[in-house]
N, C-alpha and C positions, 0 to 999 in steps of 0.2 A: 562526557557524553550526555546528550539531552534525551531524557525519557519522560515526557509529560505524563503526570499522574492521571489526567482525565481521559486518556486514550486506552484502548485495548490493543493487544499485540498478538502476533502469531509466532510460532517457533521458526517460521520461514522468514521472519523479519519484516512483515508488513504491519502497518498500524491501521486502526479503525476508529473513526469517530462516528457514533450513532446519534442521530438527531431525528426523532420521530421514526418514520419508516425509510429514512435515507442514511446510508453509510458512506462516509467519505474515506477513501483508502489511499495509502501511499506506502513508501518504504521507510524504514526507520533510519535515524541518524547513524546507528551502528552499521546498517546495511550499506548506506551510501559511502561511509568512510572505508569500508572493506572493499567496495567496488572500485573506488577511485573516481577520476573525472568521468562523469556521465556525458555521453555525446549524442545519445539518441534514445527516445522512448517510443516503442512501437505497440500501440493498442488499437486493435481493429475489431473489438468485440462489442462496440456500442449497439444496443438494441437486443443483444443476446441474453438469454436467461441461462445462468450457470450455477453450478453447485459449489459449495465450499470445497476447496482443494483443486478446482479446475484452474488451468492456466488462462489468465485474461490478457496477457501481453508479455513483452520482454523489455528489459532495460539493457542498453549497450554502453559499456564503459570502454576506455581505451584498450584494455587488455582482455575483456571478457564480455559475454552476453549471458544474462541471467533471466530465468523465467519469473513471472509475477503470478502468485497464486492467490485466488480469491478466498478471503477468509470467512465469507458468509454466503448463504444461498440468496440469489436475487438476479435482477436484470440490470445490466450495465446501462445506466441512464445518461451519463455525461462523461466526457473525458476532458482533462485539463488541456485545452487547445494551446495554451501558452507554452507548453513544453515542446511543441513542434519547433518553435524558433528559439527557445531558451531552455534546453534540457538541463543546463547547469543549475537551474532553480532547485532541482532535486538535491544537489550537493549543498547549495547555499541555504535553503530553507525547506527541509524535507517535510515539516509538519504544517507549513503555510503555503507559500507559492508553489512548492514542489509536490502538492497532492496530485494523484494520478487519475482516479475515477470516482464517480458517485454512483452508488448502486441503490436501486429501489428494492428494499428487502421483501422477501416472500413473507406471507402471513406466518407468524410463529417462527421466524428465522432463529435458528439455534446459535447462541453465542457462548455457550458453556465451555467450548473448547478454547476460547480466547484467554489470553493471559492478562492479568493486571500489571501495572507498572513495576511492582515489587517482584513479581514472578519473572517478568521479562528482564529486569535488571540482574536477577540471579542467573538467568540463562546465559546472558552475555558477559557475565563477570564484572558488571559495573558497580 
């Protein structure tokens, strides 16, 4: 299982890469493997300001639909338009081509609730 050390994670299996005041967010390798073949990603929150823990979209696999929870406070600035025609990118490359949204962080956005790679590895038993 791939758990890059430079990322932060949530107990809901989202990953976060923070660069300046932008957070790129997706689901983890563990999450995509548990979901199975992803057939649709539905994110209609672009432009909305949300709080950590709010649902920002859903991901649909062959057998289930799962909510996506925002791990930080901020405004959904961009979605990965490539997922519209190729949702399988989440399965193939969850930390690269399978990213889901970019969020403009609120001033002083809280990240202390996020897990580092070691803590996330322990959570999923990797």
